[in-house]
N, C-alpha and C positions, 0 to 999 in steps of 0.2 A: 238485609244482611246476606241474602243468597247471591247477590250480584258482586259481592266483594271478591269472591274467588275468581270469577271471570275477569274482573278488572285487573287483578294482579297477574293473571296469565297474559293478558294483552300487553301490560307494561313490561313484563319479562320478555315477551316476543319482540318488542320494540327496542329494548335496551341491549339484549344479548348480542345481536349482530354488531352494534356499535362498539360494545366492549371487546368483542373478539377481534374486530378490525384494529382497534387501538392496541390490544395485547400483541397481536402478531406483527403489527408495525414496529413496536418496541423491540421485539425479538429479531426482526429482520434487520433493523438498523444496528442492533448490537452485533449481529454477524458481519455486517459491513465494517463496523468499527474494529472487529477482531482481525479481519483481513488487513485493514489499514495499519493496525498496531504491529502485525507480523512483518509487513513490508517496511514499516518505519524502523523496526528493530534491525532488520537486515541491512538497511541503508546506513544506520548509525554504526553498527558493529563493523561493517566492511570499511567504512570511512575511518574508523578508529584503528583497525588493523593496517590499513594502507598508510596511515599517518606515521607509523613507526617502522615502515619497511626500510631495510638496510641495503637494498640493492637498487642501483640506478636502472639496470636492465629490467627489473621487475616493474618499475614505474613506467619505463618507456613502452613496455608491451601491454599495458593496461591491467596490470596486477592479475595475471592468470591464476596464480595459486589461491588468491582470495576468492576469485570468481569460481574456481573449482570447489572451494570449501562450501559454497552456497548453491551448487548446481542441483542438489537433490532437495533443496528446501521447497516444501509444498505449502500452499495456503490451507488453513484449517477448514475453510468453508468454500464452496464452489460458486461464489458470487463473482469473483474476479478471475481473469486468466492472466497468469504471469509465467514467462519463460525465462529463467535465469541464464540460459545459454545464448540468448539473442540480444538485440539492442534494448531490451527491456531492463537490462542491468548493466550500467556503465560506471566504471571507476576511472577517474582521470586526475592527473597531477596538474595543477595550475601554478606555474612559477610566478614568483613575485616580480614586480616591476623593478624593485630595488635589488641589486645583486647581493647585498649584505643581509637581506632578510630571507627567511624560509617562505616557501609557497604554501598553498593549501591543497588538500585532497578533497575532491567532490565525488560523492557517490549518488547516482540517480537511479531510481527504481520506478518503473512505469507498469501499470496494470490496467487492462481494458475490462469493461463490464462484460461478463460472460452472457452472451445472448442465448446460448444453447442450454445452459445448466438449469435455469429457473425461469418460469413464466413471470415471476414477480420482477425480474430484471427488465423484461420487456415493458412491463407496466411502468416501472420507475423511469426508464429511459423515454417512454412515451409521454410522460408528464413534463419533460423538458420541451423547449421550443421546437427543436428539430432533431430528427433521429440521427443525423450525421454529425452533430456537434460534439458528441462524446463528453458531455458535461459531467457525467458521473465517473469518468475514468480517473484513476489515481496517478499522480505524478509527485513522487516524494524525493526531495533532494536534501542531502546532509553534507555540509562542508566542515572540514576540520583542519586545524593548523597542522601542517606537516613538519615533522622534526628533521627531514632531509638528512637522515643519518649517513647516507653515502657521501655527502659533502664533508662531513667531519672525519670520515675514515681515511681520506686521501692524504 
């Protein structure tokens, strides 16, 4: 009976690191998912706002007022780098092939894995085949039916 206490300490010492690795893995992937959901919401909302634009010049210029609206949007966790003023955030109007139909609006949001912010990012990127493949980068696209309100106002 005296050795039971020593056995439980050894079992605890073996299980605790695995449990902590599992727990922190869940937390880290939850933070990745939080960044993904934030960028997905930005893409969906900007595509929805662009779908109801009433100005053809706004559409032709890449929807600058909508891009301006999201220029201060930050990601809640520092796992991904996203710059809303660069080519990481693109809104474009795609006209329909049929002239009688409305086109679509496509919002694309891209974010690269932040190599500077967390050492875990480097470990995760190292688990992929090649460091330069950027397999963990986010590329979110949302396409919505455009109402082409400027066509109906003429």
